[in-house]
PDBQT receptor file of N, H, CA, C and O in Angstrom, charges set to zero:
ATOM      1  N   UNK A   1     273.617  37.174 169.530  1.00  0.00    +0.000 N 
ATOM      2  CA  UNK A   1     274.153  38.465 169.549  1.00  0.00    +0.000 C 
ATOM      3  C   UNK A   1     273.715  39.160 170.853  1.00  0.00    +0.000 C 
ATOM      4  O   UNK A   1     272.515  39.234 171.119  1.00  0.00    +0.000 OA
ATOM      5  N   UNK A   2     274.613  39.649 171.637  1.00  0.00    +0.000 N 
ATOM      6  H   UNK A   2     275.587  39.589 171.421  1.00  0.00    +0.000 HD
ATOM      7  CA  UNK A   2     274.126  40.335 172.862  1.00  0.00    +0.000 C 
ATOM      8  C   UNK A   2     274.194  41.853 172.538  1.00  0.00    +0.000 C 
ATOM      9  O   UNK A   2     275.037  42.333 171.779  1.00  0.00    +0.000 OA
ATOM     10  N   UNK A   3     273.238  42.563 173.176  1.00  0.00    +0.000 N 
ATOM     11  H   UNK A   3     272.554  42.173 173.792  1.00  0.00    +0.000 HD
ATOM     12  CA  UNK A   3     273.241  43.960 172.938  1.00  0.00    +0.000 C 
ATOM     13  C   UNK A   3     273.948  44.587 173.936  1.00  0.00    +0.000 C 
ATOM     14  O   UNK A   3     273.851  44.186 175.095  1.00  0.00    +0.000 OA
ATOM     15  N   UNK A   4     274.730  45.628 173.605  1.00  0.00    +0.000 N 
ATOM     16  H   UNK A   4     274.809  45.954 172.663  1.00  0.00    +0.000 HD
ATOM     17  CA  UNK A   4     275.504  46.472 174.581  1.00  0.00    +0.000 C 
ATOM     18  C   UNK A   4     274.769  47.823 174.688  1.00  0.00    +0.000 C 
ATOM     19  O   UNK A   4     274.189  48.315 173.720  1.00  0.00    +0.000 OA
ATOM     20  N   UNK A   5     274.815  48.407 175.910  1.00  0.00    +0.000 N 
ATOM     21  H   UNK A   5     275.286  48.007 176.697  1.00  0.00    +0.000 HD
ATOM     22  CA  UNK A   5     274.238  49.613 176.074  1.00  0.00    +0.000 C 
ATOM     23  C   UNK A   5     274.973  50.696 175.374  1.00  0.00    +0.000 C 
ATOM     24  O   UNK A   5     276.173  50.553 175.140  1.00  0.00    +0.000 OA
ATOM     25  N   UNK A   6     274.280  51.862 174.993  1.00  0.00    +0.000 N 
ATOM     26  H   UNK A   6     273.305  51.978 175.183  1.00  0.00    +0.000 HD
ATOM     27  CA  UNK A   6     275.022  52.880 174.205  1.00  0.00    +0.000 C 
ATOM     28  C   UNK A   6     276.166  53.489 175.114  1.00  0.00    +0.000 C 
ATOM     29  O   UNK A   6     276.183  53.316 176.332  1.00  0.00    +0.000 OA
ATOM     30  N   UNK A   7     277.018  54.138 174.498  1.00  0.00    +0.000 N 
ATOM     31  H   UNK A   7     277.004  54.278 173.508  1.00  0.00    +0.000 HD
ATOM     32  CA  UNK A   7     278.190  54.739 175.256  1.00  0.00    +0.000 C 
ATOM     33  C   UNK A   7     277.701  55.727 176.251  1.00  0.00    +0.000 C 
ATOM     34  O   UNK A   7     276.793  56.506 175.961  1.00  0.00    +0.000 OA
ATOM     35  N   UNK A   8     278.276  55.719 177.414  1.00  0.00    +0.000 N 
ATOM     36  H   UNK A   8     279.014  55.087 177.649  1.00  0.00    +0.000 HD
ATOM     37  CA  UNK A   8     278.004  56.578 178.559  1.00  0.00    +0.000 C 
ATOM     38  C   UNK A   8     276.845  56.141 179.431  1.00  0.00    +0.000 C 
ATOM     39  O   UNK A   8     276.448  56.847 180.358  1.00  0.00    +0.000 OA
ATOM     40  N   UNK A   9     276.278  54.908 179.109  1.00  0.00    +0.000 N 
ATOM     41  H   UNK A   9     276.601  54.334 178.356  1.00  0.00    +0.000 HD
ATOM     42  CA  UNK A   9     275.208  54.329 179.914  1.00  0.00    +0.000 C 
ATOM     43  C   UNK A   9     275.615  52.912 180.332  1.00  0.00    +0.000 C 
ATOM     44  O   UNK A   9     275.908  52.069 179.484  1.00  0.00    +0.000 OA
ATOM     45  N   UNK A  10     275.628  52.673 181.566  1.00  0.00    +0.000 N 
ATOM     46  H   UNK A  10     275.390  53.358 182.254  1.00  0.00    +0.000 HD
ATOM     47  CA  UNK A  10     275.882  51.369 182.093  1.00  0.00    +0.000 C 
ATOM     48  C   UNK A  10     274.691  50.764 182.672  1.00  0.00    +0.000 C 
ATOM     49  O   UNK A  10     274.079  51.385 183.540  1.00  0.00    +0.000 OA
ATOM     50  N   UNK A  11     274.292  49.598 182.276  1.00  0.00    +0.000 N 
ATOM     51  H   UNK A  11     274.790  49.094 181.570  1.00  0.00    +0.000 HD
ATOM     52  CA  UNK A  11     273.127  48.964 182.776  1.00  0.00    +0.000 C 
ATOM     53  C   UNK A  11     273.237  48.199 184.102  1.00  0.00    +0.000 C 
ATOM     54  O   UNK A  11     272.222  47.781 184.659  1.00  0.00    +0.000 OA
ATOM     55  N   UNK A  12     274.423  48.020 184.595  1.00  0.00    +0.000 N 
ATOM     56  H   UNK A  12     275.248  48.360 184.143  1.00  0.00    +0.000 HD
ATOM     57  CA  UNK A  12     274.634  47.358 185.727  1.00  0.00    +0.000 C 
ATOM     58  C   UNK A  12     274.060  48.024 186.914  1.00  0.00    +0.000 C 
ATOM     59  O   UNK A  12     274.128  49.253 186.921  1.00  0.00    +0.000 OA
ATOM     60  N   UNK A  13     273.474  47.396 187.977  1.00  0.00    +0.000 N 
ATOM     61  H   UNK A  13     273.419  46.398 187.971  1.00  0.00    +0.000 HD
ATOM     62  CA  UNK A  13     273.015  48.010 189.164  1.00  0.00    +0.000 C 
ATOM     63  C   UNK A  13     274.063  48.617 190.041  1.00  0.00    +0.000 C 
ATOM     64  O   UNK A  13     273.756  49.424 190.917  1.00  0.00    +0.000 OA
ATOM     65  N   UNK A  14     275.298  48.240 189.818  1.00  0.00    +0.000 N 
ATOM     66  H   UNK A  14     275.547  47.584 189.106  1.00  0.00    +0.000 HD
ATOM     67  CA  UNK A  14     276.367  48.663 190.648  1.00  0.00    +0.000 C 
ATOM     68  C   UNK A  14     276.612  50.230 190.599  1.00  0.00    +0.000 C 
ATOM     69  O   UNK A  14     277.049  50.831 191.581  1.00  0.00    +0.000 OA
ATOM     70  N   UNK A  15     276.329  50.812 189.493  1.00  0.00    +0.000 N 
ATOM     71  H   UNK A  15     275.973  50.324 188.695  1.00  0.00    +0.000 HD
ATOM     72  CA  UNK A  15     276.566  52.196 189.356  1.00  0.00    +0.000 C 
ATOM     73  C   UNK A  15     275.644  53.077 190.261  1.00  0.00    +0.000 C 
ATOM     74  O   UNK A  15     276.031  54.166 190.684  1.00  0.00    +0.000 OA
ATOM     75  N   UNK A  16     274.442  52.577 190.534  1.00  0.00    +0.000 N 
ATOM     76  H   UNK A  16     274.127  51.692 190.190  1.00  0.00    +0.000 HD
ATOM     77  CA  UNK A  16     273.543  53.364 191.386  1.00  0.00    +0.000 C 
ATOM     78  C   UNK A  16     274.056  53.282 192.808  1.00  0.00    +0.000 C 
ATOM     79  O   UNK A  16     273.802  54.231 193.549  1.00  0.00    +0.000 OA
ATOM     80  N   UNK A  17     274.770  52.226 193.286  1.00  0.00    +0.000 N 
ATOM     81  H   UNK A  17     274.977  51.455 192.684  1.00  0.00    +0.000 HD
ATOM     82  CA  UNK A  17     275.208  52.161 194.571  1.00  0.00    +0.000 C 
ATOM     83  C   UNK A  17     276.451  53.075 194.785  1.00  0.00    +0.000 C 
ATOM     84  O   UNK A  17     276.722  53.502 195.907  1.00  0.00    +0.000 OA
ATOM     85  N   UNK A  18     277.145  53.346 193.767  1.00  0.00    +0.000 N 
ATOM     86  H   UNK A  18     276.925  52.999 192.855  1.00  0.00    +0.000 HD
ATOM     87  CA  UNK A  18     278.369  54.093 193.880  1.00  0.00    +0.000 C 
ATOM     88  C   UNK A  18     278.156  55.524 193.811  1.00  0.00    +0.000 C 
ATOM     89  O   UNK A  18     279.163  56.228 193.878  1.00  0.00    +0.000 OA
ATOM     90  N   UNK A  19     276.951  56.117 193.682  1.00  0.00    +0.000 N 
ATOM     91  H   UNK A  19     276.132  55.545 193.628  1.00  0.00    +0.000 HD
ATOM     92  CA  UNK A  19     276.643  57.495 193.673  1.00  0.00    +0.000 C 
ATOM     93  C   UNK A  19     277.013  58.196 195.004  1.00  0.00    +0.000 C 
ATOM     94  O   UNK A  19     276.867  57.648 196.096  1.00  0.00    +0.000 OA
ATOM     95  N   UNK A  20     277.465  59.351 194.847  1.00  0.00    +0.000 N 
ATOM     96  H   UNK A  20     277.584  59.796 193.960  1.00  0.00    +0.000 HD
ATOM     97  CA  UNK A  20     277.951  60.083 196.087  1.00  0.00    +0.000 C 
ATOM     98  C   UNK A  20     276.692  60.719 196.691  1.00  0.00    +0.000 C 
ATOM     99  O   UNK A  20     275.808  61.216 195.993  1.00  0.00    +0.000 OA
ATOM    100  N   UNK A  21     276.665  60.674 197.980  1.00  0.00    +0.000 N 
ATOM    101  H   UNK A  21     277.383  60.270 198.547  1.00  0.00    +0.000 HD
ATOM    102  CA  UNK A  21     275.458  61.313 198.805  1.00  0.00    +0.000 C 
ATOM    103  C   UNK A  21     275.865  62.827 198.758  1.00  0.00    +0.000 C 
ATOM    104  O   UNK A  21     277.022  63.161 199.011  1.00  0.00    +0.000 OA
ATOM    105  N   UNK A  22     274.973  63.659 198.458  1.00  0.00    +0.000 N 
ATOM    106  H   UNK A  22     274.033  63.387 198.253  1.00  0.00    +0.000 HD
ATOM    107  CA  UNK A  22     275.221  65.126 198.592  1.00  0.00    +0.000 C 
ATOM    108  C   UNK A  22     275.574  65.512 199.956  1.00  0.00    +0.000 C 
ATOM    109  O   UNK A  22     275.069  64.944 200.924  1.00  0.00    +0.000 OA
ATOM    110  N   UNK A  23     276.471  66.511 200.073  1.00  0.00    +0.000 N 
ATOM    111  H   UNK A  23     276.881  66.972 199.287  1.00  0.00    +0.000 HD
ATOM    112  CA  UNK A  23     277.001  66.957 201.327  1.00  0.00    +0.000 C 
ATOM    113  C   UNK A  23     275.810  67.436 202.254  1.00  0.00    +0.000 C 
ATOM    114  O   UNK A  23     275.760  67.104 203.438  1.00  0.00    +0.000 OA
ATOM    115  N   UNK A  24     274.902  68.193 201.681  1.00  0.00    +0.000 N 
ATOM    116  H   UNK A  24     274.943  68.462 200.719  1.00  0.00    +0.000 HD
ATOM    117  CA  UNK A  24     273.847  68.752 202.443  1.00  0.00    +0.000 C 
ATOM    118  C   UNK A  24     272.909  67.620 203.104  1.00  0.00    +0.000 C 
ATOM    119  O   UNK A  24     272.443  67.731 204.238  1.00  0.00    +0.000 OA
ATOM    120  N   UNK A  25     272.706  66.588 202.311  1.00  0.00    +0.000 N 
ATOM    121  H   UNK A  25     273.085  66.498 201.390  1.00  0.00    +0.000 HD
ATOM    122  CA  UNK A  25     271.951  65.443 202.817  1.00  0.00    +0.000 C 
ATOM    123  C   UNK A  25     272.628  64.689 203.903  1.00  0.00    +0.000 C 
ATOM    124  O   UNK A  25     271.984  64.249 204.856  1.00  0.00    +0.000 OA
ATOM    125  N   UNK A  26     273.987  64.519 203.777  1.00  0.00    +0.000 N 
ATOM    126  H   UNK A  26     274.510  64.876 203.003  1.00  0.00    +0.000 HD
ATOM    127  CA  UNK A  26     274.700  63.810 204.853  1.00  0.00    +0.000 C 
ATOM    128  C   UNK A  26     274.772  64.661 206.071  1.00  0.00    +0.000 C 
ATOM    129  O   UNK A  26     274.829  64.149 207.189  1.00  0.00    +0.000 OA
ATOM    130  N   UNK A  27     274.770  66.078 205.865  1.00  0.00    +0.000 N 
ATOM    131  H   UNK A  27     274.724  66.494 204.956  1.00  0.00    +0.000 HD
ATOM    132  CA  UNK A  27     274.699  66.980 207.051  1.00  0.00    +0.000 C 
ATOM    133  C   UNK A  27     273.346  66.846 207.825  1.00  0.00    +0.000 C 
ATOM    134  O   UNK A  27     273.288  66.732 209.049  1.00  0.00    +0.000 OA
ATOM    135  N   UNK A  28     272.279  66.871 207.002  1.00  0.00    +0.000 N 
ATOM    136  H   UNK A  28     272.326  66.963 206.007  1.00  0.00    +0.000 HD
ATOM    137  CA  UNK A  28     270.975  66.865 207.632  1.00  0.00    +0.000 C 
ATOM    138  C   UNK A  28     270.515  65.441 208.175  1.00  0.00    +0.000 C 
ATOM    139  O   UNK A  28     269.548  65.300 208.923  1.00  0.00    +0.000 OA
ATOM    140  N   UNK A  29     271.264  64.470 207.744  1.00  0.00    +0.000 N 
ATOM    141  H   UNK A  29     272.049  64.584 207.136  1.00  0.00    +0.000 HD
ATOM    142  CA  UNK A  29     270.985  63.163 208.211  1.00  0.00    +0.000 C 
ATOM    143  C   UNK A  29     271.706  62.869 209.658  1.00  0.00    +0.000 C 
ATOM    144  O   UNK A  29     271.377  61.935 210.389  1.00  0.00    +0.000 OA
ATOM    145  N   UNK A  30     272.687  63.766 209.935  1.00  0.00    +0.000 N 
ATOM    146  H   UNK A  30     272.954  64.525 209.340  1.00  0.00    +0.000 HD
ATOM    147  CA  UNK A  30     273.475  63.497 211.113  1.00  0.00    +0.000 C 
ATOM    148  C   UNK A  30     272.695  64.293 212.314  1.00  0.00    +0.000 C 
ATOM    149  O   UNK A  30     272.740  65.514 212.463  1.00  0.00    +0.000 OA
ATOM    150  N   UNK A  31     272.017  63.431 213.092  1.00  0.00    +0.000 N 
ATOM    151  H   UNK A  31     271.981  62.439 212.971  1.00  0.00    +0.000 HD
ATOM    152  CA  UNK A  31     271.202  64.021 214.225  1.00  0.00    +0.000 C 
ATOM    153  C   UNK A  31     271.973  64.811 215.232  1.00  0.00    +0.000 C 
ATOM    154  O   UNK A  31     271.595  65.904 215.654  1.00  0.00    +0.000 OA
ATOM    155  N   UNK A  32     273.140  64.169 215.617  1.00  0.00    +0.000 N 
ATOM    156  H   UNK A  32     273.448  63.282 215.274  1.00  0.00    +0.000 HD
ATOM    157  CA  UNK A  32     273.932  64.727 216.730  1.00  0.00    +0.000 C 
ATOM    158  C   UNK A  32     274.656  65.961 216.251  1.00  0.00    +0.000 C 
ATOM    159  O   UNK A  32     274.933  66.818 217.090  1.00  0.00    +0.000 OA
ATOM    160  N   UNK A  33     274.979  66.133 215.033  1.00  0.00    +0.000 N 
ATOM    161  H   UNK A  33     274.754  65.436 214.351  1.00  0.00    +0.000 HD
ATOM    162  CA  UNK A  33     275.617  67.350 214.439  1.00  0.00    +0.000 C 
ATOM    163  C   UNK A  33     274.576  68.423 214.438  1.00  0.00    +0.000 C 
ATOM    164  O   UNK A  33     274.863  69.562 214.805  1.00  0.00    +0.000 OA
ATOM    165  N   UNK A  34     273.404  68.105 214.048  1.00  0.00    +0.000 N 
ATOM    166  H   UNK A  34     273.170  67.180 213.750  1.00  0.00    +0.000 HD
ATOM    167  CA  UNK A  34     272.258  69.093 214.039  1.00  0.00    +0.000 C 
ATOM    168  C   UNK A  34     271.987  69.582 215.549  1.00  0.00    +0.000 C 
ATOM    169  O   UNK A  34     271.755  70.769 215.778  1.00  0.00    +0.000 OA
ATOM    170  N   UNK A  35     272.023  68.658 216.523  1.00  0.00    +0.000 N 
ATOM    171  H   UNK A  35     272.211  67.693 216.337  1.00  0.00    +0.000 HD
ATOM    172  CA  UNK A  35     271.796  69.025 217.949  1.00  0.00    +0.000 C 
ATOM    173  C   UNK A  35     272.915  70.039 218.328  1.00  0.00    +0.000 C 
ATOM    174  O   UNK A  35     272.624  71.114 218.852  1.00  0.00    +0.000 OA
ATOM    175  N   UNK A  36     274.212  69.676 218.051  1.00  0.00    +0.000 N 
ATOM    176  H   UNK A  36     274.447  68.803 217.625  1.00  0.00    +0.000 HD
ATOM    177  CA  UNK A  36     275.335  70.533 218.406  1.00  0.00    +0.000 C 
ATOM    178  C   UNK A  36     275.143  71.886 217.834  1.00  0.00    +0.000 C 
ATOM    179  O   UNK A  36     275.225  72.868 218.572  1.00  0.00    +0.000 OA
ATOM    180  N   UNK A  37     274.890  72.005 216.560  1.00  0.00    +0.000 N 
ATOM    181  H   UNK A  37     274.823  71.208 215.960  1.00  0.00    +0.000 HD
ATOM    182  CA  UNK A  37     274.778  73.275 215.891  1.00  0.00    +0.000 C 
ATOM    183  C   UNK A  37     273.645  74.069 216.395  1.00  0.00    +0.000 C 
ATOM    184  O   UNK A  37     273.755  75.289 216.511  1.00  0.00    +0.000 OA
ATOM    185  N   UNK A  38     272.439  73.372 216.734  1.00  0.00    +0.000 N 
ATOM    186  H   UNK A  38     272.350  72.381 216.639  1.00  0.00    +0.000 HD
ATOM    187  CA  UNK A  38     271.295  74.048 217.339  1.00  0.00    +0.000 C 
ATOM    188  C   UNK A  38     271.510  74.587 218.691  1.00  0.00    +0.000 C 
ATOM    189  O   UNK A  38     270.783  75.485 219.116  1.00  0.00    +0.000 OA
ATOM    190  N   UNK A  39     272.567  74.037 219.462  1.00  0.00    +0.000 N 
ATOM    191  H   UNK A  39     273.158  73.308 219.116  1.00  0.00    +0.000 HD
ATOM    192  CA  UNK A  39     272.881  74.554 220.791  1.00  0.00    +0.000 C 
ATOM    193  C   UNK A  39     273.992  75.572 220.702  1.00  0.00    +0.000 C 
ATOM    194  O   UNK A  39     273.966  76.608 221.367  1.00  0.00    +0.000 OA
ATOM    195  N   UNK A  40     274.988  75.255 219.854  1.00  0.00    +0.000 N 
ATOM    196  H   UNK A  40     275.009  74.414 219.314  1.00  0.00    +0.000 HD
ATOM    197  CA  UNK A  40     276.178  76.136 219.794  1.00  0.00    +0.000 C 
ATOM    198  C   UNK A  40     275.931  77.497 219.145  1.00  0.00    +0.000 C 
ATOM    199  O   UNK A  40     276.415  78.505 219.658  1.00  0.00    +0.000 OA
ATOM    200  N   UNK A  41     275.223  77.557 218.079  1.00  0.00    +0.000 N 
ATOM    201  H   UNK A  41     274.830  76.738 217.662  1.00  0.00    +0.000 HD
ATOM    202  CA  UNK A  41     274.998  78.856 217.388  1.00  0.00    +0.000 C 
ATOM    203  C   UNK A  41     274.199  79.876 218.359  1.00  0.00    +0.000 C 
ATOM    204  O   UNK A  41     274.667  80.991 218.590  1.00  0.00    +0.000 OA
ATOM    205  N   UNK A  42     273.076  79.482 218.871  1.00  0.00    +0.000 N 
ATOM    206  H   UNK A  42     272.695  78.576 218.683  1.00  0.00    +0.000 HD
ATOM    207  CA  UNK A  42     272.488  80.485 219.825  1.00  0.00    +0.000 C 
ATOM    208  C   UNK A  42     273.369  80.848 221.039  1.00  0.00    +0.000 C 
ATOM    209  O   UNK A  42     273.374  82.006 221.457  1.00  0.00    +0.000 OA
ATOM    210  N   UNK A  43     274.090  79.912 221.594  1.00  0.00    +0.000 N 
ATOM    211  H   UNK A  43     274.086  78.972 221.254  1.00  0.00    +0.000 HD
ATOM    212  CA  UNK A  43     275.068  80.177 222.692  1.00  0.00    +0.000 C 
ATOM    213  C   UNK A  43     276.032  81.245 222.310  1.00  0.00    +0.000 C 
ATOM    214  O   UNK A  43     276.250  82.207 223.046  1.00  0.00    +0.000 OA
ATOM    215  N   UNK A  44     276.599  81.074 221.175  1.00  0.00    +0.000 N 
ATOM    216  H   UNK A  44     276.422  80.292 220.577  1.00  0.00    +0.000 HD
ATOM    217  CA  UNK A  44     277.631  82.055 220.670  1.00  0.00    +0.000 C 
ATOM    218  C   UNK A  44     277.061  83.422 220.329  1.00  0.00    +0.000 C 
ATOM    219  O   UNK A  44     277.707  84.440 220.580  1.00  0.00    +0.000 OA
ATOM    220  N   UNK A  45     275.870  83.462 219.764  1.00  0.00    +0.000 N 
ATOM    221  H   UNK A  45     275.345  82.635 219.560  1.00  0.00    +0.000 HD
ATOM    222  CA  UNK A  45     275.077  84.615 219.336  1.00  0.00    +0.000 C 
ATOM    223  C   UNK A  45     274.708  85.455 220.569  1.00  0.00    +0.000 C 
ATOM    224  O   UNK A  45     274.912  86.667 220.620  1.00  0.00    +0.000 OA
ATOM    225  N   UNK A  46     274.125  84.701 221.610  1.00  0.00    +0.000 N 
ATOM    226  H   UNK A  46     273.959  83.716 221.568  1.00  0.00    +0.000 HD
ATOM    227  CA  UNK A  46     273.772  85.419 222.810  1.00  0.00    +0.000 C 
ATOM    228  C   UNK A  46     274.931  85.825 223.650  1.00  0.00    +0.000 C 
ATOM    229  O   UNK A  46     274.832  86.832 224.352  1.00  0.00    +0.000 OA
ATOM    230  N   UNK A  47     276.019  85.120 223.631  1.00  0.00    +0.000 N 
ATOM    231  H   UNK A  47     276.100  84.303 223.060  1.00  0.00    +0.000 HD
ATOM    232  CA  UNK A  47     277.207  85.571 224.367  1.00  0.00    +0.000 C 
ATOM    233  C   UNK A  47     277.715  86.827 223.748  1.00  0.00    +0.000 C 
ATOM    234  O   UNK A  47     277.932  87.794 224.478  1.00  0.00    +0.000 OA
ATOM    235  N   UNK A  48     277.939  86.901 222.367  1.00  0.00    +0.000 N 
ATOM    236  H   UNK A  48     277.762  86.116 221.774  1.00  0.00    +0.000 HD
ATOM    237  CA  UNK A  48     278.374  88.070 221.717  1.00  0.00    +0.000 C 
ATOM    238  C   UNK A  48     277.420  89.206 221.913  1.00  0.00    +0.000 C 
ATOM    239  O   UNK A  48     277.868  90.343 222.061  1.00  0.00    +0.000 OA
ATOM    240  N   UNK A  49     276.159  88.977 221.922  1.00  0.00    +0.000 N 
ATOM    241  H   UNK A  49     275.795  88.054 221.802  1.00  0.00    +0.000 HD
ATOM    242  CA  UNK A  49     275.166  89.961 222.188  1.00  0.00    +0.000 C 
ATOM    243  C   UNK A  49     275.332  90.616 223.707  1.00  0.00    +0.000 C 
ATOM    244  O   UNK A  49     275.314  91.832 223.893  1.00  0.00    +0.000 OA
ATOM    245  N   UNK A  50     275.477  89.743 224.653  1.00  0.00    +0.000 N 
ATOM    246  H   UNK A  50     275.491  88.754 224.502  1.00  0.00    +0.000 HD
ATOM    247  CA  UNK A  50     275.631  90.049 225.940  1.00  0.00    +0.000 C 
ATOM    248  C   UNK A  50     276.970  90.871 226.155  1.00  0.00    +0.000 C 
ATOM    249  O   UNK A  50     276.962  91.859 226.890  1.00  0.00    +0.000 OA
ATOM    250  N   UNK A  51     278.035  90.482 225.554  1.00  0.00    +0.000 N 
ATOM    251  H   UNK A  51     278.041  89.679 224.957  1.00  0.00    +0.000 HD
ATOM    252  CA  UNK A  51     279.246  91.278 225.710  1.00  0.00    +0.000 C 
ATOM    253  C   UNK A  51     279.083  92.642 225.114  1.00  0.00    +0.000 C 
ATOM    254  O   UNK A  51     279.509  93.642 225.692  1.00  0.00    +0.000 OA
ATOM    255  N   UNK A  52     278.427  92.689 223.883  1.00  0.00    +0.000 N 
ATOM    256  H   UNK A  52     278.081  91.876 223.414  1.00  0.00    +0.000 HD
ATOM    257  CA  UNK A  52     278.170  94.046 223.344  1.00  0.00    +0.000 C 
ATOM    258  C   UNK A  52     277.347  94.949 224.256  1.00  0.00    +0.000 C 
ATOM    259  O   UNK A  52     277.644  96.140 224.359  1.00  0.00    +0.000 OA
ATOM    260  N   UNK A  53     276.330  94.422 224.916  1.00  0.00    +0.000 N 
ATOM    261  H   UNK A  53     276.089  93.455 224.832  1.00  0.00    +0.000 HD
ATOM    262  CA  UNK A  53     275.473  95.186 225.903  1.00  0.00    +0.000 C 
ATOM    263  C   UNK A  53     276.302  95.690 227.057  1.00  0.00    +0.000 C 
ATOM    264  O   UNK A  53     276.198  96.853 227.445  1.00  0.00    +0.000 OA
ATOM    265  N   UNK A  54     277.111  94.836 227.599  1.00  0.00    +0.000 N 
ATOM    266  H   UNK A  54     277.196  93.890 227.284  1.00  0.00    +0.000 HD
ATOM    267  CA  UNK A  54     277.973  95.179 228.764  1.00  0.00    +0.000 C 
ATOM    268  C   UNK A  54     278.964  96.329 228.251  1.00  0.00    +0.000 C 
ATOM    269  O   UNK A  54     279.152  97.321 228.956  1.00  0.00    +0.000 OA
ATOM    270  N   UNK A  55     279.511  96.197 227.172  1.00  0.00    +0.000 N 
ATOM    271  H   UNK A  55     279.358  95.392 226.600  1.00  0.00    +0.000 HD
ATOM    272  CA  UNK A  55     280.443  97.201 226.751  1.00  0.00    +0.000 C 
ATOM    273  C   UNK A  55     279.768  98.528 226.460  1.00  0.00    +0.000 C 
ATOM    274  O   UNK A  55     280.437  99.559 226.517  1.00  0.00    +0.000 OA
ATOM    275  N   UNK A  56     278.497  98.559 226.155  1.00  0.00    +0.000 N 
ATOM    276  H   UNK A  56     277.953  97.721 226.108  1.00  0.00    +0.000 HD
ATOM    277  CA  UNK A  56     277.741  99.751 226.009  1.00  0.00    +0.000 C 
ATOM    278  C   UNK A  56     277.231 100.430 227.170  1.00  0.00    +0.000 C 
ATOM    279  O   UNK A  56     276.675 101.522 227.055  1.00  0.00    +0.000 OA
ATOM    280  N   UNK A  57     277.386  99.833 228.329  1.00  0.00    +0.000 N 
ATOM    281  H   UNK A  57     277.838  98.945 228.422  1.00  0.00    +0.000 HD
ATOM    282  CA  UNK A  57     276.945 100.495 229.584  1.00  0.00    +0.000 C 
ATOM    283  C   UNK A  57     277.947 101.610 229.928  1.00  0.00    +0.000 C 
ATOM    284  O   UNK A  57     279.154 101.381 230.005  1.00  0.00    +0.000 OA
ATOM    285  N   UNK A  58     277.445 102.745 230.118  1.00  0.00    +0.000 N 
ATOM    286  H   UNK A  58     276.464 102.931 230.056  1.00  0.00    +0.000 HD
ATOM    287  CA  UNK A  58     278.319 103.937 230.407  1.00  0.00    +0.000 C 
ATOM    288  C   UNK A  58     278.976 103.760 231.790  1.00  0.00    +0.000 C 
ATOM    289  O   UNK A  58     278.377 103.199 232.707  1.00  0.00    +0.000 OA
ATOM    290  N   UNK A  59     280.210 104.249 231.913  1.00  0.00    +0.000 N 
ATOM    291  H   UNK A  59     280.696 104.705 231.168  1.00  0.00    +0.000 HD
ATOM    292  CA  UNK A  59     280.941 104.117 233.189  1.00  0.00    +0.000 C 
ATOM    293  C   UNK A  59     280.442 105.217 234.048  1.00  0.00    +0.000 C 
ATOM    294  O   UNK A  59     280.341 106.358 233.598  1.00  0.00    +0.000 OA
ATOM    295  N   UNK A  60     280.093 104.886 235.395  1.00  0.00    +0.000 N 
ATOM    296  H   UNK A  60     280.175 103.959 235.761  1.00  0.00    +0.000 HD
ATOM    297  CA  UNK A  60     279.638 105.823 236.405  1.00  0.00    +0.000 C 
ATOM    298  C   UNK A  60     280.845 106.619 236.961  1.00  0.00    +0.000 C 
ATOM    299  O   UNK A  60     281.908 106.023 237.136  1.00  0.00    +0.000 OA
ATOM    300  N   UNK A  61     280.736 107.878 237.233  1.00  0.00    +0.000 N 
ATOM    301  H   UNK A  61     279.872 108.362 237.090  1.00  0.00    +0.000 HD
ATOM    302  CA  UNK A  61     281.840 108.608 237.805  1.00  0.00    +0.000 C 
ATOM    303  C   UNK A  61     281.541 108.928 239.197  1.00  0.00    +0.000 C 
ATOM    304  O   UNK A  61     282.356 109.553 239.876  1.00  0.00    +0.000 OA
TER     305      UNK A  61
């Protein structure tokens, strides 16, 4: 007589391999994406900051 696992549980090792990798883990594992984000975000922020500073300079008469 062979024993079967209870309902909802599968004893085969294949189920562990089929698990989805969390989105945040796959993002943090991608080195080049992190490099791009690390360069792009400060560039955008400092560009916006610079434009705001230039707009705030009073016009000379």
